[in-house]
C-alpha positions in Angstrom: -9.9 -17.1 -6.7 -11.5 -13.9 -6.2 -13.7 -13.4 -9.2 -13.0 -9.9 -11.1 -15.2 -7.3 -10.2 -18.0 -5.7 -12.9 -16.5 -2.1 -12.7 -19.4 -0.2 -14.7 -21.8 -2.3 -12.1 -19.9 -0.8 -9.2 -19.8 2.6 -10.5 -23.7 2.2 -11.2 -24.4 1.2 -7.9 -22.6 4.0 -6.2 -24.6 6.4 -8.3 -27.8 5.1 -7.6 -27.1 5.6 -4.0 -29.1 8.2 -2.2 -28.3 10.1 1.5 -31.1 8.0 3.7 -28.9 5.1 2.6 -25.7 6.9 4.0 -27.8 7.2 7.3 -28.8 3.8 7.4 -24.6 2.9 6.5 -23.4 5.1 9.1 -25.6 3.7 11.9 -24.8 -0.1 10.9 -23.9 -2.6 13.7 -21.8 -4.5 10.7 -21.5 -2.3 7.2 -22.2 -4.7 4.3 -21.0 -3.6 0.6 -23.9 -2.0 -0.2 -23.2 0.3 2.9 -19.9 0.6 1.6 -21.0 1.8 -1.7 -23.5 4.7 0.0 -20.5 5.9 2.2 -18.3 6.1 -1.3 -21.2 7.6 -3.0 -21.5 11.5 -4.0 -24.7 11.4 -1.7 -22.0 10.9 1.4 -20.3 14.1 0.5 -22.5 16.3 3.0 -21.8 13.6 5.5 -18.0 13.9 5.7 -17.8 15.0 9.3 -20.1 12.8 10.5 -17.6 9.7 8.8 -14.5 11.2 9.7 -15.9 11.5 13.3 -17.5 7.7 13.3 -14.0 6.6 12.0 -11.9 8.4 14.3 -13.6 6.5 17.0 -13.4 3.3 15.0 -9.7 3.6 15.0 -9.2 4.7 18.6 -10.8 1.6 19.9 -9.0 -0.8 17.5 -5.7 0.7 17.4 -5.3 3.3 20.3 -2.9 6.1 19.7 -0.1 3.8 17.9 0.7 4.9 14.4 3.1 2.2 12.9 5.8 3.5 11.2 8.0 2.0 8.1 10.1 2.9 5.6 11.1 1.3 2.1 14.0 0.1 0.8 14.4 0.2 -3.4 16.6 -2.6 -4.4 16.4 -2.1 -8.0 14.8 -0.1 -10.5 15.2 -2.4 -13.8 11.8 -3.5 -15.1 10.5 -5.5 -17.7 6.9 -3.9 -18.2 6.2 -1.0 -20.0 3.4 1.0 -17.4 2.5 4.5 -18.5 2.3 5.7 -15.0 5.7 4.5 -13.8 9.0 6.0 -13.4 10.5 2.5 -13.5 8.9 1.4 -16.7 11.4 -0.2 -19.2 10.9 2.4 -22.1 11.8 5.2 -19.7 15.4 7.0 -19.9 16.4 6.6 -16.5 19.7 6.1 -14.3 18.9 2.1 -13.5 20.6 0.3 -10.8 20.3 -2.7 -9.1 21.9 -3.1 -5.7 23.8 -6.0 -4.6 23.4 -7.6 -1.4 26.3 -5.6 0.6 24.6 -2.4 -0.6 21.4 -3.5 0.1 22.3 -4.3 3.8 24.1 -0.7 3.8 20.8 0.7 3.4 19.0 -1.8 5.7 21.6 -0.3 8.6 21.2 3.0 7.8 17.4 2.5 8.4 17.9 0.5 11.6 20.3 2.9 13.2 17.3 5.7 12.9 15.1 3.5 14.5 13.2 1.8 12.0 11.6 -1.8 12.7 9.7 -2.4 9.7 10.8 -1.9 6.2 9.4 -2.8 3.1 11.8 -3.9 0.3 10.7 -2.7 -3.1 12.3 -3.5 -6.7 10.9 -3.1 -10.2 9.6 -6.0 -11.9 12.7 -7.9 -13.4 13.1 -11.3 -12.0 16.2 -11.9 -13.6 17.5 -9.3 -11.2 15.7 -9.4 -8.2 14.4 -12.8 -8.3 13.5 -15.5 -5.4 17.5 -16.2 -4.4 18.2 -12.4 -4.2 15.3 -11.6 -1.9 16.0 -15.3 0.1 19.4 -14.1 0.6 18.5 -10.3 1.6 15.6 -11.7 3.9 18.4 -14.2 5.6 20.7 -11.2 6.0 18.1 -8.6 7.6 15.2 -10.7 9.7 17.4 -10.9 12.7 17.6 -7.1 12.8 13.9 -6.2 12.1 10.5 -7.0 13.4 9.3 -7.2 10.1 10.5 -7.2 6.2 8.0 -6.7 3.7 8.6 -7.0 -0.2 6.8 -5.1 -3.1 8.2 -7.0 -5.8 6.9 -8.9 -8.9 3.9 -11.4 -8.4 5.5 -14.7 -7.3 3.9 -18.7 -6.8 2.6 -19.7 -4.0 5.7 -22.1 -3.3 8.0 -18.9 -3.7 6.1 -17.0 -1.6 6.1 -19.7 1.0 10.1 -20.1 0.5 10.5 -16.5 1.1 8.2 -16.5 4.4 10.6 -19.4 6.1 13.3 -16.9 4.7 12.0 -14.2 7.0 9.4 -12.2 4.6 6.6 -11.0 6.8 4.4 -9.7 4.7 3.8 -9.2 0.8 2.0 -5.5 -1.0 1.0 -6.5 -4.1 -1.6 -3.8 -5.7 -3.8 -4.0 -8.6 -3.3 -0.8 -9.8 -6.5 -0.4 -11.2 -9.6 -3.0 -11.3 -11.1 -1.4 -14.2 -10.2 -4.4 -17.0 -10.4 -1.7 -19.8 -8.1 0.9 -18.3 -5.7 -1.9 -17.3 -5.5 -2.7 -20.8 -4.9 1.0 -21.4 -2.0 1.6 -19.0 0.0 -1.8 -19.0 1.6 -1.7 -22.4 4.0 -4.8 -22.4 5.1 -7.4 -20.3 4.7 -9.9 -17.6 2.6 -7.0 -15.8 -0.3 -7.0 -18.7 -2.1 -10.5 -17.3 -5.1 -8.5 -14.8 -5.9 -11.8 -13.5 -2.9 -13.2 -12.8 -2.3 -10.1 -11.0 -5.6 -10.4 -9.2 -5.1 -13.7 -8.3 -1.5 -12.8 -6.3 -3.1 -11.7 -2.7 -4.7 -15.4 -2.7 -1.3 -16.7 -3.2 0.4 -14.6 -0.5 -1.9 -16.1 1.9 -2.0 -19.6 1.1 1.6 -19.5 1.3 1.0 -18.5 4.9 2.3 -14.7 5.0 1.7 -13.1 8.0 -0.1 -10.4 6.2 -1.0 -9.2 2.4 -1.2 -5.8 1.4 -3.4 -4.4 -1.2 -4.1 -1.1 -3.2 -5.5 0.8 -6.1 -3.4 3.4 -7.7 -5.7 6.6 -7.8 -5.6 8.8 -10.5 -6.2 5.9 -13.1 -10.1 5.8 -13.3 -13.3 6.5 -11.3 -11.9 6.0 -7.4 -15.3 5.6 -6.1 -15.8 2.2 -7.9 -11.8 1.3 -7.2 -12.6 1.7 -3.5 -15.8 -0.4 -3.7 -13.5 -3.4 -5.4 -10.9 -2.8 -2.8 -13.9 -3.5 -0.2 -14.8 -6.6 -1.9 -11.3 -7.9 -2.6 -10.9 -7.1 1.2 -14.0 -9.0 2.2 -13.1 -12.1 -0.1 -9.5 -12.3 1.5 -11.3 -12.3 5.2 -13.7 -14.7 4.3 -11.5 -17.5 2.1 -7.8 -16.3 4.5 -9.1 -15.3 7.9 -5.7 -16.3 9.5 -3.7 -13.5 7.3 -3.9 -9.6 8.0 -4.9 -7.6 5.4 -3.7 -3.9 5.0 -5.3 -1.3 2.3 -2.7 1.4 0.8 -4.3 4.6 -1.1 -1.3 5.8 -3.4 -2.0 9.0 -5.2 -0.3 9.4 -8.8 2.6 11.2 -8.3 5.2 12.9 -10.8 7.7 10.5 -12.3 9.8 9.9 -15.6 7.7 9.6 -18.7 5.3 12.4 -17.4 2.1 10.7 -17.0 -1.0 12.8 -16.0 -3.8 11.4 -13.7 -6.5 10.6 -16.2 -8.9 11.4 -13.3 -8.2 13.5 -10.7 -8.2 12.6 -6.9 -8.4 15.3 -4.5 -7.4 15.1 -0.8 -11.3 15.4 0.0 -11.7 12.2 -2.2 -9.1 10.4 -0.6 -10.1 11.4 2.8 -14.1 9.7 1.9 -12.2 6.6 0.6 -10.3 6.0 4.1 -13.5 6.8 6.0 -15.6 4.9 4.2 -13.2 1.4 4.9 -12.6 2.3 8.0 -16.2 2.2 8.7 -16.7 -0.7 6.5 -13.7 -2.8 8.6 -12.9 -1.4 11.8 -9.6 -3.6 11.7 -8.3 -3.5 8.7 -5.0 -1.7 8.5 -4.7 1.5 6.3 -1.4 2.7 5.2 -0.4 6.6 3.9 2.3 7.1 2.2 5.4 9.9 1.8 3.3 10.3 -1.6 1.2 12.9 0.5 2.1 16.1 1.7 3.1 16.6 5.5 0.3 18.5 5.6 -2.2 16.4 4.6 -0.9 13.5 6.8 -0.4 15.2 9.5 -4.2 16.2 9.5 -5.2 12.8 8.8 -3.6 11.5 12.2 -6.1 9.3 14.2 -9.0 9.7 11.7 -8.5 6.4 10.4 -5.1 5.6 8.8 -2.8 3.6 11.1 0.5 3.2 9.4 2.8 5.5 8.1 5.9 5.7 6.0 8.4 8.4 6.8 12.2 9.4 5.6 11.3 7.6 2.2 13.6 7.5 -0.7 12.4 6.0 -4.2 15.8 5.4 -5.7 17.9 2.6 -5.3 20.6 3.5 -2.7 19.2 6.6 -2.0 19.7 6.5 1.8 23.4 5.9 1.3 23.3 9.0 -1.6 20.5 11.1 -0.6 21.7 13.5 -3.3 20.8 10.9 -5.8 17.4 11.6 -7.6 18.0 10.2 -10.8 16.0 7.1 -11.4 13.2 7.5 -8.5 10.3 6.1 -9.1 8.2 8.9 -8.1 8.9 12.4 -6.4 8.2 12.1 -2.4 5.4 14.5 -1.5 6.6 14.3 2.5 10.4 15.0 2.9 10.6 15.5 6.5 13.0 12.8 8.1 11.7 9.8 10.6 12.5 12.0 13.8 10.6 14.9 12.4 7.6 12.6 11.5 7.8 11.1 14.8 7.5 14.5 16.8 4.7 15.4 14.5 2.7 12.3 15.6 3.6 13.0 19.2 2.6 16.5 18.8 -0.8 15.6 17.3 -1.1 13.1 20.8 -0.4 10.0 19.3 2.1 7.1 19.9 5.0 6.6 16.8 5.6 3.0 16.7 8.5 1.7 15.2 7.8 -2.2 16.6 4.7 -4.1 16.9 5.9 -7.6 17.3 9.2 -9.5 18.0 11.8 -10.6 15.2 11.5 -14.5 17.1 7.9 -14.8 16.0 9.5 -15.0 12.6 12.6 -16.8 13.0 11.1 -19.5 15.2 13.5 -18.7 18.4 
């Protein structure tokens, strides 16, 4: 299994990097983990413009003009965990709701009519409400309608992931939240999510089950973003080495306002976020990099073509939010980019890029 990184050592490695090491990293034919440390370091800040240029070039070479679009469907906001930063935390007083299979299918149909072919099924971690049987049932209903159905739910066993893959789930997103074990203990106060190592091992179980893709990420704002980025690079390289046939994506969620009023412990600016994205693109030219509607429209539009390759659009973070758009109580966090899918499409096209809603046929998943 992926060994837990020494967070303090990662921080020290990054702080020790020099501008000379940044220059070497920028010209490296195949950057290694020390090169990534240099690119994420304070010494790299004066080189951000060059990092952006090289990141854009690599992104164009590997992905062309395509920007893949997807949307989340929130199935339930019930949760048994107490995570200090999350609106779904069990101790927060919010309007709780769990969608029936018919209601979930209705939400999916709304997105299908809007042109989405990639959807992400999301829920709080309450397996008695949204368990394997529920996920299997909704996957069987939706897999013929969408090119890709992904999930972001509680960590599961390898056998359960294999069962869901057979039912039509194509990918799993599971974010470590923070690779800093001490901070992990501080913000995960109760529930199964308190088990740092079980969560850390989840991406490997996803890949071992034969899933097409696994998504990793860190919640930015809990601790040192530079060390989180280096830990992500280590995890990414380890997954490539041990599960070369499974695609990997990286997300960059920054903390947003949510029930509970948790404020970022370590502010992460847009410049910081950009440096993290550029650094990981230079480190791994082929990895899919996601930028969600947590970020504002202005920033997302400005980052087009510079490294990120997948954008969510028209997102609602409360169960039933597409059927009842006025419903905001019970959302996981407030959305930063409030534009519709069509508005995001037009913005992408206006910048000379191609908004793509489908990149493979569902026949690959259904075995037709």
